[in-house]
MMTF fields as JSON, N, C-alpha, C and O atoms, coordinates in Angstrom:
{
  "mmtfVersion": "1.0.0",
  "mmtfProducer": "UNKNOWN",
  "numBonds": 439,
  "numAtoms": 440,
  "numGroups": 110,
  "numChains": 1,
  "numModels": 1,
  "chainsPerModel": [1],
  "groupsPerChain": [110],
  "chainIdList": ["A"],
  "bondAtomList": [4, 2, 8, 6, 12, 10, 16, 14, 20, 18, 24, 22, 28, 26, 32, 30, 36, 34, 40, 38, 44, 42, 48, 46, 52, 50, 56, 54, 60, 58, 64, 62, 68, 66, 72, 70, 76, 74, 80, 78, 84, 82, 88, 86, 92, 90, 96, 94, 100, 98, 104, 102, 108, 106, 112, 110, 116, 114, 120, 118, 124, 122, 128, 126, 132, 130, 136, 134, 140, 138, 144, 142, 148, 146, 152, 150, 156, 154, 160, 158, 164, 162, 168, 166, 172, 170, 176, 174, 180, 178, 184, 182, 188, 186, 192, 190, 196, 194, 200, 198, 204, 202, 208, 206, 212, 210, 216, 214, 220, 218, 224, 222, 228, 226, 232, 230, 236, 234, 240, 238, 244, 242, 248, 246, 252, 250, 256, 254, 260, 258, 264, 262, 268, 266, 272, 270, 276, 274, 280, 278, 284, 282, 288, 286, 292, 290, 296, 294, 300, 298, 304, 302, 308, 306, 312, 310, 316, 314, 320, 318, 324, 322, 328, 326, 332, 330, 336, 334, 340, 338, 344, 342, 348, 346, 352, 350, 356, 354, 360, 358, 364, 362, 368, 366, 372, 370, 376, 374, 380, 378, 384, 382, 388, 386, 392, 390, 396, 394, 400, 398, 404, 402, 408, 406, 412, 410, 416, 414, 420, 418, 424, 422, 428, 426, 432, 430, 436, 434],
  "bondOrderList": [1, 1, 1, 1, 1, 1, 1, 1, 1, 1, 1, 1, 1, 1, 1, 1, 1, 1, 1, 1, 1, 1, 1, 1, 1, 1, 1, 1, 1, 1, 1, 1, 1, 1, 1, 1, 1, 1, 1, 1, 1, 1, 1, 1, 1, 1, 1, 1, 1, 1, 1, 1, 1, 1, 1, 1, 1, 1, 1, 1, 1, 1, 1, 1, 1, 1, 1, 1, 1, 1, 1, 1, 1, 1, 1, 1, 1, 1, 1, 1, 1, 1, 1, 1, 1, 1, 1, 1, 1, 1, 1, 1, 1, 1, 1, 1, 1, 1, 1, 1, 1, 1, 1, 1, 1, 1, 1, 1, 1],
  "groupList": [{"groupName": "MET", "atomNameList": ["N", "CA", "C", "O"], "elementList": ["N", "C", "C", "O"], "formalChargeList": [0, 0, 0, 0], "bondAtomList": [1, 0, 2, 1, 3, 2], "bondOrderList": [1, 1, 2], "singleLetterCode": "M", "chemCompType": "L-PEPTIDE LINKING"}, {"groupName": "VAL", "atomNameList": ["N", "CA", "C", "O"], "elementList": ["N", "C", "C", "O"], "formalChargeList": [0, 0, 0, 0], "bondAtomList": [1, 0, 2, 1, 3, 2], "bondOrderList": [1, 1, 2], "singleLetterCode": "V", "chemCompType": "L-PEPTIDE LINKING"}, {"groupName": "ILE", "atomNameList": ["N", "CA", "C", "O"], "elementList": ["N", "C", "C", "O"], "formalChargeList": [0, 0, 0, 0], "bondAtomList": [1, 0, 2, 1, 3, 2], "bondOrderList": [1, 1, 2], "singleLetterCode": "I", "chemCompType": "L-PEPTIDE LINKING"}, {"groupName": "LEU", "atomNameList": ["N", "CA", "C", "O"], "elementList": ["N", "C", "C", "O"], "formalChargeList": [0, 0, 0, 0], "bondAtomList": [1, 0, 2, 1, 3, 2], "bondOrderList": [1, 1, 2], "singleLetterCode": "L", "chemCompType": "L-PEPTIDE LINKING"}, {"groupName": "ARG", "atomNameList": ["N", "CA", "C", "O"], "elementList": ["N", "C", "C", "O"], "formalChargeList": [0, 0, 0, 0], "bondAtomList": [1, 0, 2, 1, 3, 2], "bondOrderList": [1, 1, 2], "singleLetterCode": "R", "chemCompType": "L-PEPTIDE LINKING"}, {"groupName": "PHE", "atomNameList": ["N", "CA", "C", "O"], "elementList": ["N", "C", "C", "O"], "formalChargeList": [0, 0, 0, 0], "bondAtomList": [1, 0, 2, 1, 3, 2], "bondOrderList": [1, 1, 2], "singleLetterCode": "F", "chemCompType": "L-PEPTIDE LINKING"}, {"groupName": "GLY", "atomNameList": ["N", "CA", "C", "O"], "elementList": ["N", "C", "C", "O"], "formalChargeList": [0, 0, 0, 0], "bondAtomList": [1, 0, 2, 1, 3, 2], "bondOrderList": [1, 1, 2], "singleLetterCode": "G", "chemCompType": "PEPTIDE LINKING"}, {"groupName": "ALA", "atomNameList": ["N", "CA", "C", "O"], "elementList": ["N", "C", "C", "O"], "formalChargeList": [0, 0, 0, 0], "bondAtomList": [1, 0, 2, 1, 3, 2], "bondOrderList": [1, 1, 2], "singleLetterCode": "A", "chemCompType": "L-PEPTIDE LINKING"}, {"groupName": "SER", "atomNameList": ["N", "CA", "C", "O"], "elementList": ["N", "C", "C", "O"], "formalChargeList": [0, 0, 0, 0], "bondAtomList": [1, 0, 2, 1, 3, 2], "bondOrderList": [1, 1, 2], "singleLetterCode": "S", "chemCompType": "L-PEPTIDE LINKING"}, {"groupName": "GLU", "atomNameList": ["N", "CA", "C", "O"], "elementList": ["N", "C", "C", "O"], "formalChargeList": [0, 0, 0, 0], "bondAtomList": [1, 0, 2, 1, 3, 2], "bondOrderList": [1, 1, 2], "singleLetterCode": "E", "chemCompType": "L-PEPTIDE LINKING"}, {"groupName": "HIS", "atomNameList": ["N", "CA", "C", "O"], "elementList": ["N", "C", "C", "O"], "formalChargeList": [0, 0, 0, 0], "bondAtomList": [1, 0, 2, 1, 3, 2], "bondOrderList": [1, 1, 2], "singleLetterCode": "H", "chemCompType": "L-PEPTIDE LINKING"}, {"groupName": "GLN", "atomNameList": ["N", "CA", "C", "O"], "elementList": ["N", "C", "C", "O"], "formalChargeList": [0, 0, 0, 0], "bondAtomList": [1, 0, 2, 1, 3, 2], "bondOrderList": [1, 1, 2], "singleLetterCode": "Q", "chemCompType": "L-PEPTIDE LINKING"}, {"groupName": "LYS", "atomNameList": ["N", "CA", "C", "O"], "elementList": ["N", "C", "C", "O"], "formalChargeList": [0, 0, 0, 0], "bondAtomList": [1, 0, 2, 1, 3, 2], "bondOrderList": [1, 1, 2], "singleLetterCode": "K", "chemCompType": "L-PEPTIDE LINKING"}, {"groupName": "TRP", "atomNameList": ["N", "CA", "C", "O"], "elementList": ["N", "C", "C", "O"], "formalChargeList": [0, 0, 0, 0], "bondAtomList": [1, 0, 2, 1, 3, 2], "bondOrderList": [1, 1, 2], "singleLetterCode": "W", "chemCompType": "L-PEPTIDE LINKING"}, {"groupName": "TYR", "atomNameList": ["N", "CA", "C", "O"], "elementList": ["N", "C", "C", "O"], "formalChargeList": [0, 0, 0, 0], "bondAtomList": [1, 0, 2, 1, 3, 2], "bondOrderList": [1, 1, 2], "singleLetterCode": "Y", "chemCompType": "L-PEPTIDE LINKING"}, {"groupName": "THR", "atomNameList": ["N", "CA", "C", "O"], "elementList": ["N", "C", "C", "O"], "formalChargeList": [0, 0, 0, 0], "bondAtomList": [1, 0, 2, 1, 3, 2], "bondOrderList": [1, 1, 2], "singleLetterCode": "T", "chemCompType": "L-PEPTIDE LINKING"}, {"groupName": "PRO", "atomNameList": ["N", "CA", "C", "O"], "elementList": ["N", "C", "C", "O"], "formalChargeList": [0, 0, 0, 0], "bondAtomList": [1, 0, 2, 1, 3, 2], "bondOrderList": [1, 1, 2], "singleLetterCode": "P", "chemCompType": "L-PEPTIDE LINKING"}, {"groupName": "ASN", "atomNameList": ["N", "CA", "C", "O"], "elementList": ["N", "C", "C", "O"], "formalChargeList": [0, 0, 0, 0], "bondAtomList": [1, 0, 2, 1, 3, 2], "bondOrderList": [1, 1, 2], "singleLetterCode": "N", "chemCompType": "L-PEPTIDE LINKING"}, {"groupName": "ASP", "atomNameList": ["N", "CA", "C", "O"], "elementList": ["N", "C", "C", "O"], "formalChargeList": [0, 0, 0, 0], "bondAtomList": [1, 0, 2, 1, 3, 2], "bondOrderList": [1, 1, 2], "singleLetterCode": "D", "chemCompType": "L-PEPTIDE LINKING"}, {"groupName": "CYS", "atomNameList": ["N", "CA", "C", "O"], "elementList": ["N", "C", "C", "O"], "formalChargeList": [0, 0, 0, 0], "bondAtomList": [1, 0, 2, 1, 3, 2], "bondOrderList": [1, 1, 2], "singleLetterCode": "C", "chemCompType": "L-PEPTIDE LINKING"}],
  "groupTypeList": [0, 1, 2, 3, 3, 4, 3, 5, 6, 7, 7, 8, 5, 9, 6, 1, 7, 3, 10, 6, 11, 7, 5, 5, 12, 8, 7, 3, 3, 13, 7, 7, 7, 5, 3, 3, 3, 6, 5, 7, 9, 9, 5, 7, 14, 4, 6, 14, 8, 11, 7, 15, 3, 7, 9, 6, 0, 6, 5, 13, 4, 7, 7, 16, 5, 3, 8, 7, 2, 5, 6, 7, 1, 10, 14, 5, 5, 12, 16, 0, 9, 17, 13, 0, 18, 6, 3, 8, 1, 6, 2, 5, 6, 3, 5, 13, 19, 5, 15, 3, 4, 4, 15, 6, 15, 3, 13, 5, 7, 2],
  "groupIdList": [1, 2, 3, 4, 5, 6, 7, 8, 9, 10, 11, 12, 13, 14, 15, 16, 17, 18, 19, 20, 21, 22, 23, 24, 25, 26, 27, 28, 29, 30, 31, 32, 33, 34, 35, 36, 37, 38, 39, 40, 41, 42, 43, 44, 45, 46, 47, 48, 49, 50, 51, 52, 53, 54, 55, 56, 57, 58, 59, 60, 61, 62, 63, 64, 65, 66, 67, 68, 69, 70, 71, 72, 73, 74, 75, 76, 77, 78, 79, 80, 81, 82, 83, 84, 85, 86, 87, 88, 89, 90, 91, 92, 93, 94, 95, 96, 97, 98, 99, 100, 101, 102, 103, 104, 105, 106, 107, 108, 109, 110],
  "secStructList": [7, 2, 2, 2, 2, 2, 6, 6, 1, 1, 7, 7, 7, 7, 1, 7, 7, 7, 7, 1, 2, 2, 2, 2, 2, 2, 2, 2, 2, 2, 2, 2, 2, 2, 2, 2, 6, 2, 2, 2, 2, 2, 0, 0, 0, 0, 0, 2, 2, 2, 2, 2, 2, 2, 2, 2, 6, 6, 2, 2, 2, 2, 2, 2, 2, 2, 2, 2, 2, 2, 2, 2, 2, 2, 2, 2, 2, 1, 1, 1, 7, 7, 2, 2, 2, 2, 2, 2, 2, 2, 2, 2, 2, 2, 2, 2, 2, 2, 2, 2, 2, 2, 1, 7, 7, 1, 6, 6, 6, 7],
  "xCoordList": [-1.628, -2.009, -3.368, -4.39, -3.215, -4.348, -5.839, -7.036, -5.328, -6.381, -6.873, -8.093, -5.739, -6.12, -7.07, -7.829, -7.271, -7.61, -9.532, -10.721, -8.806, -10.655, -10.846, -11.725, -10.529, -10.926, -11.675, -12.351, -11.181, -11.866, -12.965, -13.983, -12.543, -13.489, -13.334, -14.405, -12.205, -11.783, -11.241, -10.616, -11.599, -11.17, -12.225, -12.979, -12.375, -13.389, -13.021, -12.447, -13.519, -12.916, -14.195, -14.019, -15.248, -16.115, -16.055, -15.224, -17.334, -17.202, -16.485, -16.129, -16.448, -15.653, -14.505, -13.819, -14.338, -12.62, -13.163, -14.174, -11.698, -11.029, -10.116, -9.091, -9.901, -9.518, -9.055, -9.79, -7.735, -7.385, -7.313, -6.471, -8.201, -7.555, -8.678, -7.843, -9.66, -10.374, -9.547, -9.738, -8.373, -7.482, -6.715, -6.49, -6.117, -5.004, -5.763, -5.35, -6.445, -7.499, -8.112, -8.8, -7.784, -8.495, -6.934, -6.688, -6.053, -4.946, -4.408, -4.135, -4.398, -3.803, -4.537, -4.127, -5.839, -7.172, -6.429, -5.834, -6.621, -5.908, -4.763, -4.341, -3.807, -2.471, -2.66, -2.206, -3.077, -3.206, -3.706, -3.09, -5.057, -5.832, -4.528, -4.138, -3.856, -3.014, -1.578, -0.539, -1.683, -0.816, -1.001, -0.091, -2.306, -2.853, -3.556, -4.136, -3.61, -3.964, -2.624, -2.48, -1.31, 0.068, 0.022, 0.143, -0.06, 0.144, -0.658, -0.315, -1.809, -2.772, -2.333, -1.959, -2.444, -1.773, -0.501, -0.543, 0.992, 2.126, 1.755, 1.91, 1.265, 0.905, 0.552, 1.258, -0.628, -1.709, -0.975, -0.963, -0.102, 0.25, 2.03, 2.404, 2.897, 4.323, 4.915, 6.127, 3.748, 4.388, 4.074, 4.887, 3.417, 2.525, 2.374, 2.605, 1.964, 1.275, 2.932, 3.587, 3.258, 4.553, 5.879, 6.554, 6.069, 6.836, 6.059, 6.74, 4.404, 4.586, 4.449, 4.844, 3.863, 4.299, 5.63, 5.873, 6.261, 7.873, 8.792, 9.992, 8.187, 8.605, 8.275, 9.118, 6.873, 6.208, 7.224, 8.3, 6.848, 7.193, 8.445, 8.698, 9.092, 9.541, 9.507, 8.544, 10.67, 10.58, 9.301, 8.329, 10.29, 10.169, 9.079, 8.535, 8.844, 7.26, 5.989, 4.986, 6.376, 4.986, 5.017, 4.024, 6.114, 6.21, 4.707, 3.553, 5.606, 3.977, 2.636, 1.632, 2.673, 1.339, 0.432, -0.768, 1.384, 0.6, 0.53, -0.31, 1.514, 1.36, -0.118, -0.999, -0.308, -1.556, -2.664, -3.698, -2.276, -3.701, -3.95, -4.995, -3.218, -2.98, -3.816, -4.991, -3.3, -3.916, -4.624, -4.165, -5.525, -6.784, -7.958, -9.046, -7.102, -7.961, -8.437, -9.607, -7.309, -7.661, -8.72, -9.604, -8.098, -9.38, -10.937, -11.811, -11.313, -12.424, -13.031, -14.257, -12.252, -12.915, -13.003, -13.681, -12.361, -12.614, -13.244, -12.626, -14.497, -15.554, -14.654, -14.618, -13.96, -12.922, -12.501, -13.019, -11.451, -10.305, -10.456, -11.55, -9.951, -9.647, -8.507, -7.57, -8.644, -7.333, -6.379, -5.566, -6.028, -4.371, -4.271, -3.372, -5.715, -4.856, -4.813, -4.105, -5.31, -5.224, -3.495, -2.965, -2.924, -1.819, -0.604, 0.57, -1.146, 0.107, 0.17, 1.204, -0.996, -0.675, -0.135, 0.535, -0.374, 0.165, 1.944, 2.844, 2.003, 3.699, 4.508, 5.602, 3.291, 4.391, 4.466, 5.296, 3.357, 3.635, 4.81, 5.473, 5.048, 6.56, 7.678, 8.656, 7.225, 8.677, 8.839, 9.897, 7.434, 7.335, 7.877, 8.947, 7.345, 8.439, 9.934, 10.576, 10.452, 11.794, 12.289, 13.452, 11.826, 12.366, 12.484, 13.432, 11.163, 11.417, 12.663, 13.611, 12.244, 13.721, 15.33, 16.128, 15.572, 16.628, 16.707, 17.806, 15.517, 16.221, 15.303, 14.559, 15.283, 14.569, 13.41, 13.263, 12.372, 11.61, 10.762, 10.959, 9.618, 8.176, 8.246, 7.309, 8.951, 8.957, 9.263, 8.896, 9.915, 10.218, 8.54, 7.785, 8.217, 6.976, 5.804, 4.792, 5.948, 4.623, 5.336, 4.695],
  "yCoordList": [-13.407, -12.154, -12.673, -12.595, -13.215, -13.43, -14.298, -14.011, -15.07, -15.249, -14.446, -14.331, -13.477, -12.168, -11.229, -10.652, -10.863, -9.919, -11.215, -10.937, -12.477, -12.721, -12.701, -11.844, -13.202, -13.68, -11.655, -11.413, -11.031, -9.47, -9.103, -8.521, -9.689, -9.565, -8.593, -8.213, -7.944, -7.542, -8.355, -7.83, -9.319, -10.249, -11.341, -11.679, -11.823, -12.668, -13.448, -13.019, -14.738, -15.907, -16.302, -17.04, -15.906, -16.335, -15.243, -14.36, -15.665, -15.117, -16.239, -17.41, -15.025, -16.487, -16.27, -15.254, -17.457, -17.89, -17.85, -18.121, -17.237, -17.608, -18.147, -17.593, -19.756, -20.43, -20.289, -19.694, -20.785, -21.143, -19.663, -18.776, -19.675, -18.446, -17.423, -16.76, -17.043, -16.247, -15.531, -14.322, -16.344, -15.479, -14.787, -13.623, -15.382, -14.646, -13.408, -12.28, -13.813, -12.315, -11.31, -10.295, -11.739, -10.304, -10.075, -8.869, -10.73, -10.314, -9.019, -7.847, -10.081, -8.303, -7.582, -6.622, -7.639, -6.224, -5.405, -4.327, -6.062, -4.958, -4.594, -3.611, -5.469, -5.025, -3.759, -2.701, -3.661, -2.703, -1.45, -0.384, -1.668, -0.275, 0.375, 1.527, -0.672, 0.339, 0.535, 1.032, 0.232, 0.845, 2.341, 3.163, 2.499, 3.708, 4.471, 5.483, 3.981, 4.984, 5.739, 6.897, 4.316, 5.033, 6.178, 7.354, 6.042, 7.523, 8.862, 10.032, 8.19, 9.518, 10.397, 11.563, 9.448, 10.09, 10.946, 11.935, 10.513, 10.769, 12.307, 13.391, 11.95, 13.126, 14.145, 15.152, 14.026, 15.194, 15.897, 17.128, 14.928, 15.38, 16.02, 16.887, 14.994, 14.953, 15.365, 15.414, 15.702, 15.702, 17.358, 18.191, 17.73, 19.366, 20.084, 21.286, 19.604, 20.408, 20.633, 21.646, 19.832, 20.315, 21.071, 21.963, 20.768, 21.558, 22.752, 23.74, 22.921, 24.302, 25.213, 26.37, 24.449, 24.962, 25.118, 25.948, 24.476, 24.881, 25.782, 25.898, 26.413, 27.858, 28.881, 29.526, 28.856, 29.832, 29.855, 30.448, 29.238, 28.684, 27.798, 27.621, 27.337, 26.334, 25.338, 24.999, 24.278, 22.939, 22.015, 21.26, 22.833, 21.913, 23.034, 22.791, 24.076, 24.506, 23.517, 22.974, 23.515, 23.033, 21.493, 20.811, 21.018, 19.198, 18.992, 18.58, 19.582, 19.621, 19.947, 19.299, 20.859, 21.552, 20.626, 20.55, 19.639, 18.699, 17.813, 17.126, 17.126, 16.083, 16.257, 15.422, 17.012, 17.199, 17.129, 16.476, 18.016, 17.473, 16.021, 15.428, 15.662, 13.935, 13.624, 13.298, 13.7, 12.63, 13.352, 13.43, 14.102, 14.818, 14.048, 13.493, 14.35, 13.654, 12.163, 11.878, 11.307, 10.121, 9.996, 9.214, 11.057, 11.051, 11.309, 10.509, 12.652, 12.581, 11.947, 12.031, 11.168, 11.114, 9.566, 9.011, 8.907, 7.47, 6.942, 7.116, 6.314, 5.792, 5.063, 5.469, 4.097, 3.208, 4.058, 4.199, 4.911, 5.435, 6.2, 6.739, 6.246, 7.11, 7.947, 8.036, 8.566, 9.71, 9.148, 9.663, 7.826, 7.393, 7.412, 7.918, 6.557, 6.411, 7.884, 8.048, 8.581, 9.886, 10.802, 11.514, 10.336, 11.08, 10.081, 10.436, 8.766, 8.005, 7.912, 7.601, 8.193, 8.547, 10.132, 10.511, 10.954, 12.31, 12.131, 12.769, 11.052, 10.952, 10.643, 11.053, 9.365, 8.665, 9.852, 9.965, 10.893, 11.632, 12.528, 12.962, 12.806, 13.416, 12.769, 13.199, 11.557, 10.226, 10.597, 10.978, 10.408, 10.409, 11.798, 11.978, 12.711, 13.99, 14.166, 14.789, 13.199, 13.084, 12.364, 12.708, 11.322, 10.586, 11.103, 10.737, 12.306, 13.169, 13.811, 13.9, 14.218, 15.391, 14.932, 15.601, 13.66, 12.932, 11.999, 11.681, 11.597, 11.291, 12.052, 11.444, 13.111, 13.836, 13.394, 14.223, 12.003, 11.459, 11.145, 11.319, 10.567, 10.281, 8.191, 7.415, 8.005, 6.517, 5.629, 4.475, 5.91, 5.088, 5.386, 4.427, 6.44, 6.481, 5.919, 5.457, 5.962, 4.928, 3.289, 2.301],
  "zCoordList": [11.546, 11.48, 11.12, 11.802, 9.94, 8.888, 10.143, 10.112, 10.842, 11.968, 12.654, 12.761, 13.467, 14.252, 13.501, 14.28, 12.028, 11.381, 11.279, 11.437, 10.959, 11.008, 12.406, 12.489, 13.975, 14.426, 15.426, 16.426, 14.648, 15.064, 14.229, 14.604, 12.435, 11.884, 11.005, 10.532, 10.533, 10.073, 8.417, 7.496, 8.495, 7.287, 6.861, 7.773, 5.904, 5.856, 4.532, 3.531, 4.806, 3.683, 2.783, 1.814, 3.039, 1.732, 0.423, 0.213, -0.434, -1.698, -2.825, -2.691, -4.312, -5.216, -5.586, -5.697, -5.791, -6.045, -7.211, -7.859, -7.257, -8.943, -9.19, -8.795, -10.108, -10.528, -11.748, -12.536, -12.237, -13.532, -14.533, -14.392, -15.346, -16.703, -15.773, -15.158, -15.432, -14.988, -13.836, -13.71, -12.722, -12.055, -12.715, -12.383, -13.847, -13.937, -15.119, -15.387, -15.415, -16.185, -15.171, -15.275, -14.551, -13.173, -12.52, -12.485, -12.106, -11.775, -12.701, -12.445, -14.246, -14.831, -15.105, -15.757, -14.799, -15.021, -13.444, -13.456, -12.5, -10.958, -11.118, -10.51, -12.181, -11.881, -13.101, -12.664, -14.154, -15.276, -14.324, -14.359, -13.323, -12.579, -11.789, -11.979, -10.768, -9.769, -10.786, -10.35, -11.66, -12.147, -12.945, -13.055, -13.448, -13.916, -12.994, -13.387, -11.268, -10.367, -9.948, -9.555, -10.236, -9.712, -11.049, -10.708, -11.775, -13.435, -12.953, -12.778, -12.829, -12.543, -11.357, -11.491, -9.666, -8.518, -8.369, -7.637, -9.235, -9.535, -9.955, -9.394, -11.042, -12.648, -11.844, -11.798, -11.072, -10.221, -9.423, -9.404, -8.482, -7.255, -6.849, -6.059, -7.935, -7.926, -9.428, -9.638, -10.617, -10.945, -11.788, -11.387, -12.476, -12.748, -11.691, -11.826, -10.388, -9.375, -8.864, -9.105, -8.358, -7.813, -8.839, -8.325, -9.831, -10.524, -10.867, -11.143, -10.926, -11.182, -9.568, -9.425, -8.572, -7.414, -6.765, -5.889, -7.134, -6.647, -7.561, -7.314, -8.626, -9.688, -8.385, -7.762, -8.152, -7.348, -6.128, -6.204, -5.117, -3.833, -3.285, -2.094, -4.261, -3.903, -3.563, -2.877, -3.918, -3.855, -2.388, -2.361, -1.345, 0.181, 0.817, 1.894, 0.199, 0.782, -0.262, 0.203, -1.587, -1.829, -1.732, -1.988, -1.38, -1.208, 0.189, 0.079, 1.521, 2.381, 1.968, 2.268, 1.35, 0.8, 0.338, 0.603, -0.673, -1.664, -1.418, -1.998, -0.212, 0.252, 1.389, 1.186, 2.221, 2.996, 1.996, 2.135, 0.774, 0.001, -0.311, -0.043, -0.721, -1.114, -0.025, -0.191, 1.035, 2.905, 2.565, 1.426, 2.556, 2.632, 1.551, 1.7, 0.469, -0.7, -0.048, 0.208, 0.156, 0.187, 2.093, 2.442, 2.784, 4.282, 3.734, 4.067, 2.734, 2.896, 1.742, 1.671, 0.587, -0.383, -0.415, -1.281, 0.471, 0.159, 1.698, 2.748, 1.615, 2.698, 3.631, 4.793, 3.307, 4.674, 5.346, 6.453, 4.96, 5.368, 7.0, 7.169, 7.609, 8.827, 8.989, 8.195, 10.085, 9.995, 9.842, 9.075, 10.5, 10.375, 8.714, 8.042, 8.148, 6.413, 5.728, 4.734, 6.078, 5.547, 5.637, 4.783, 7.239, 7.931, 7.178, 7.073, 6.684, 6.137, 4.762, 4.17, 4.16, 2.608, 2.656, 1.695, 3.613, 3.526, 3.703, 3.157, 4.647, 4.835, 3.801, 3.414, 3.228, 1.567, 0.647, -0.255, 1.005, -0.098, 0.066, -0.876, 1.473, 1.816, 1.146, 0.535, 1.453, 0.961, -0.532, -1.034, -1.308, -3.138, -3.125, -3.707, -2.598, -2.893, -3.045, -3.89, -1.631, -1.565, -2.623, -2.834, -3.549, -4.134, -5.545, -6.24, -6.209, -7.075, -7.237, -8.017, -6.159, -5.7, -6.04, -6.697, -5.436, -5.359, -6.719, -7.173, -7.316, -9.109, -9.939, -10.708, -9.876, -10.397, -11.456, -12.355, -11.546, -12.024, -10.9, -9.697, -11.62, -11.229, -11.657, -11.469, -11.946, -11.785, -10.991, -11.21, -10.019, -8.366, -7.688, -7.53, -7.423, -6.812, -7.753, -7.225, -9.201, -9.85, -9.698, -10.056]
}
């Protein structure tokens, strides 16, 4: 798969390679960034918003609405995303709504 990505110009093997302590520092910073991103997205789309809209319009009416917004935000505000990325993110948003409904917590999605 990696070879095909390289052949079609979708992957590059040039750049700065990290070794030793710099590698672990970078990995830790990236892990922290993704964890914070998970917290922010889940609390914004399936935390407060989902709970508030679910009170007024019901959980399963609010879920596709917020998932569509979630997908649209990824499509329109991330420059390298295409329509398939926005659609798949929206579908994953519905899945995370389902897990929220089943577990009662956002931790699984984070």
